[in-house]
C-alpha positions in Angstrom: 24.3 10.7 11.7 23.4 7.3 9.9 22.5 8.1 5.7 18.8 8.3 5.0 17.9 5.8 2.2 15.3 6.4 -0.2 13.3 3.3 -1.1 10.9 3.1 -4.7 7.5 1.8 -3.9 4.7 0.2 -5.8 1.3 0.7 -6.2 -1.8 -1.4 -4.5 -4.9 -2.5 -5.7 -6.3 -0.1 -2.8 -5.0 3.1 -4.7 -1.9 3.6 -2.2 1.7 3.1 -2.2 3.6 0.4 -0.7 7.7 0.8 -0.1 9.4 -2.1 -1.9 11.1 -3.1 0.9 10.0 -3.7 4.2 11.6 -4.3 7.5 10.8 -7.6 8.6 10.7 -8.1 12.3 10.1 -12.3 12.9 12.7 -14.0 14.9 13.1 -17.6 16.7 14.1 -15.5 19.7 15.3 -12.3 20.8 16.5 -10.6 24.0 14.4 -7.8 25.5 14.4 -4.5 23.8 15.9 -6.3 20.8 12.9 -5.7 18.3 12.3 -2.1 19.5 16.2 -1.0 18.8 15.8 -2.8 15.2 12.7 -1.4 14.4 14.5 2.4 15.5 17.8 1.5 13.3 15.4 0.6 10.3 13.4 4.1 10.4 16.6 5.9 11.3 18.3 4.7 8.3 15.1 4.6 5.8 12.9 2.0 5.9 9.1 3.4 5.8 7.6 -0.4 6.1 7.6 -2.1 8.9 6.1 -5.7 8.9 5.2 -7.7 12.3 2.6 -10.1 13.4 0.2 -11.1 16.2 2.3 -14.6 16.1 5.5 -12.9 16.5 4.6 -11.7 19.9 6.7 -8.4 19.5 3.8 -5.8 18.4 4.3 -4.0 21.8 8.2 -3.5 21.0 7.7 -2.9 17.5 5.2 -0.1 18.5 7.3 1.5 20.8 10.3 1.5 18.2 7.5 3.2 15.7 6.1 5.4 18.3 9.4 6.8 19.6 10.3 7.9 16.3 7.0 9.7 15.5 7.4 11.5 18.9 11.2 12.7 18.2 9.4 14.0 15.0 11.7 12.1 12.8 8.6 10.5 11.0 5.0 11.4 10.8 2.4 7.9 11.4 1.4 8.7 7.6 4.8 8.7 6.3 4.9 5.3 7.5 3.5 2.1 5.9 2.8 -0.6 9.0 1.6 -4.2 8.2 0.3 -6.8 10.8 -1.3 -10.3 10.5 -4.3 -12.3 11.5 -3.4 -15.7 13.1 -4.9 -18.9 12.6 -6.8 -19.1 15.9 -9.0 -16.1 15.4 -10.2 -17.0 11.7 -14.0 -17.0 12.8 -15.5 -13.6 11.1 -16.5 -12.3 14.2 -13.3 -12.9 15.5 -11.2 -10.8 13.0 -12.0 -7.4 14.0 -11.4 -7.9 17.9 -8.2 -9.4 16.9 -6.8 -6.4 15.1 -8.3 -4.1 17.5 -5.8 -6.1 20.2 -3.0 -5.8 17.4 -3.4 -2.2 17.6 -3.8 -1.8 21.3 0.0 -3.6 21.5 1.2 -1.6 18.9 0.0 1.8 20.4 -1.4 2.8 17.0 -5.3 3.7 15.5 -4.6 1.6 12.2 -2.2 -0.7 10.3 -1.8 0.2 6.5 -2.0 -3.6 5.6 -3.9 -6.2 7.4 -3.0 -10.1 6.7 -4.3 -13.4 7.0 -1.2 -15.0 7.9 -1.9 -18.5 6.6 -5.3 -20.0 5.1 -5.4 -22.7 7.8 -7.4 -22.4 10.5 -7.0 -23.7 14.3 -8.0 -23.5 17.8 -5.5 -22.8 20.4 -4.4 -25.8 20.6 -3.4 -26.2 16.8 -6.5 -28.8 16.1 -8.5 -28.2 12.8 -11.2 -25.8 12.7 -11.8 -26.1 9.2 -13.1 -22.2 8.9 -13.5 -21.1 5.1 -11.0 -18.4 4.5 -13.9 -16.8 2.6 -15.7 -16.6 5.9 -12.2 -15.1 7.7 -12.3 -12.5 4.9 -15.6 -10.8 5.6 -13.8 -10.2 8.7 -11.0 -8.7 7.2 -13.1 -6.5 4.8 -15.0 -5.0 8.0 -11.6 -4.1 9.2 -11.7 -1.9 6.3 -15.0 -0.3 6.8 -14.3 0.3 10.7 -11.1 2.3 9.4 -8.7 -0.5 11.6 -6.8 -1.0 8.7 -5.9 1.1 5.1 -5.6 -2.6 3.1 -6.1 -6.2 3.6 -4.3 -9.0 1.9 -2.9 -12.6 2.3 0.2 -14.4 3.1 1.1 -18.3 2.0 -1.9 -18.7 -0.2 -1.5 -21.1 -3.0 -2.6 -20.2 -6.7 -6.1 -22.1 -6.4 -7.2 -20.2 -2.9 -5.7 -16.9 -4.5 -8.0 -17.3 -7.4 -11.1 -18.3 -5.5 -10.6 -15.2 -3.0 -9.7 -12.9 -5.6 -12.8 -14.2 -7.6 -15.1 -13.9 -4.6 -14.0 -11.1 -2.6 -15.7 -7.3 -2.4 -12.4 -6.2 -1.3 -9.7 -7.7 -3.3 -6.3 -8.3 -1.5 -3.8 -6.2 -2.0 -0.6 -8.4 -1.9 -0.2 -12.2 -1.5 3.1 -12.5 1.2 4.8 -15.6 0.6 8.4 -17.3 0.4 10.6 -16.3 -2.9 14.1 -15.9 -3.2 17.2 -17.3 -5.4 16.3 -20.9 -4.4 12.7 -20.6 -4.4 11.8 -18.3 -7.7 8.2 -18.6 -7.6 7.6 -17.6 -11.5 4.3 -19.5 -11.6 2.7 -17.7 -8.6 4.1 -14.5 -9.1 3.0 -14.1 -12.6 -0.3 -14.9 -11.5 -0.5 -12.5 -8.8 0.8 -9.7 -11.5 -2.2 -10.8 -13.8 -4.6 -10.0 -11.0 -2.6 -6.9 -10.2 -2.4 -8.4 -6.7 1.6 -7.8 -5.3 3.8 -10.8 -4.4 5.7 -9.7 -1.4 8.7 -11.9 -0.6 9.5 -13.0 2.9 12.3 -15.1 3.2 13.9 -13.3 0.5 17.7 -14.6 0.9 16.8 -18.0 0.7 19.5 -20.5 1.7 22.2 -17.4 1.7 20.9 -16.4 5.5 19.2 -19.8 6.5 21.9 -21.8 8.5 20.1 -24.8 9.6 21.4 -28.4 9.4 18.8 -29.3 6.8 20.1 -27.2 4.3 23.6 -27.8 4.5 24.8 -29.1 0.9 21.8 -27.0 -0.5 23.5 -23.8 0.0 26.2 -23.2 -2.7 24.6 -20.0 -3.1 26.7 -18.9 -0.2 30.1 -20.2 -1.7 29.6 -20.0 -5.4 32.4 -18.1 -7.2 30.3 -16.3 -10.0 28.1 -14.7 -7.5 31.4 -13.9 -5.5 32.6 -12.3 -8.6 28.9 -11.0 -9.6 29.1 -9.0 -5.7 32.7 -7.8 -5.9 31.7 -6.1 -9.4 29.0 -4.2 -7.7 31.1 -4.0 -4.7 27.8 -5.3 -3.1 27.1 -8.7 -0.7 25.7 -11.7 -1.9 22.5 -10.8 0.1 22.3 -7.5 -1.6 22.6 -9.1 -5.0 19.7 -11.7 -4.1 17.3 -8.6 -2.8 18.3 -6.6 -6.1 17.3 -9.4 -8.2 13.7 -9.5 -6.5 13.5 -5.8 -6.7 13.9 -6.0 -10.5 11.6 -8.6 -11.0 9.0 -6.3 -9.3 8.9 -8.2 -6.5 9.0 -6.3 -2.7 11.0 -7.6 -0.2 10.5 -7.9 3.7 14.5 -9.0 4.7 15.1 -9.3 8.3 18.3 -8.6 10.8 19.0 -7.1 14.1 22.5 -6.1 13.4 22.8 -2.4 12.5 25.2 -2.8 9.6 22.9 -5.6 7.9 19.7 -3.7 8.3 21.3 -0.8 6.3 23.2 -3.4 3.6 19.3 -4.7 2.7 18.2 -1.0 2.2 21.0 0.1 0.0 20.2 -1.8 -3.3 19.1 1.3 -5.5 22.2 2.2 -6.8 23.0 -0.4 -9.3 21.3 -2.6 -11.7 21.9 -6.4 -12.7 22.0 -7.0 -16.5 19.9 -9.7 -18.1 22.5 -12.4 -18.0 23.2 -11.7 -14.4 19.8 -12.0 -13.7 19.9 -15.4 -14.9 22.9 -16.2 -12.9 20.9 -15.3 -9.9 18.2 -17.1 -10.9 20.3 -20.4 -11.7 20.1 -21.3 -7.9 16.8 -22.3 -7.8 16.1 -25.9 -6.6 12.6 -25.0 -5.8 13.7 -25.3 -1.9 11.2 -24.0 0.7 12.7 -22.6 3.9 9.5 -22.6 5.4 7.4 -25.4 4.8 5.2 -25.1 7.5 5.3 -29.0 8.2 3.4 -28.4 11.3 0.2 -27.7 9.5 0.2 -30.6 7.3 -3.0 -32.7 7.3 -5.0 -29.5 8.3 -7.7 -28.6 5.8 -6.4 -25.6 3.8 -2.3 -26.4 4.2 -1.4 -24.5 1.2 1.6 -26.6 0.1 
């Protein structure tokens, strides 16, 4: 039996607690059953926040993993925090509730804990711009809360201006803005704005260039080889990735790391038994080059493209 790790939580505007570490399930490709197995391992080790999206095309397997562990009696549904997301082609107010109901059917759950607008852009099924105002979309999101289909709502990939406009005009304010944050893309301006509004900034791609291995990043990924960071990892008997995750946690930023390797799934959770000093936090931050691993270039030119 694996060790079960306890995870700190953060308070949301909707008066609930969200675990500071979520299990991310996005992958460019995966073998059949891989998502389900990874989710089961994650829950066994102690993850209580599972993050997916309709566009990941894995909600069925993610739901199987969740429900298998509930049936085994390892966890109850109310001990889990499940997040999924609305895709760009369902932004019309009348489409939002139906889209969440479809996600719930795939997940085999009665509700999710958090439903996010995945991107502020809106498209049709062909990816063409439909220019739907995300404030219209948000009215549909609020309806999902009223119907009990989700406990809370939030956004992902909104820029500062979009988040301010949403916050100032919403009936139900967003719980989170899930965005790319990592040591090579520290996002202080956005993080500070979120905290001013009590909207929680949640970090996806939290390892940045430590984990990304695409050819276009070669030469920018010194964080993988820097001896100073290596010495810091050695000091705490941790990996570079664990140092990067700890850096974000100490900034008060929940993280959504992803892995399909059992040992790494466990490593990513094992970051609450040490604390970086002020100088060590500055060292990790020194790798910032304001580099987006996820620039969403395919959305450039769309009306509400956020970057």
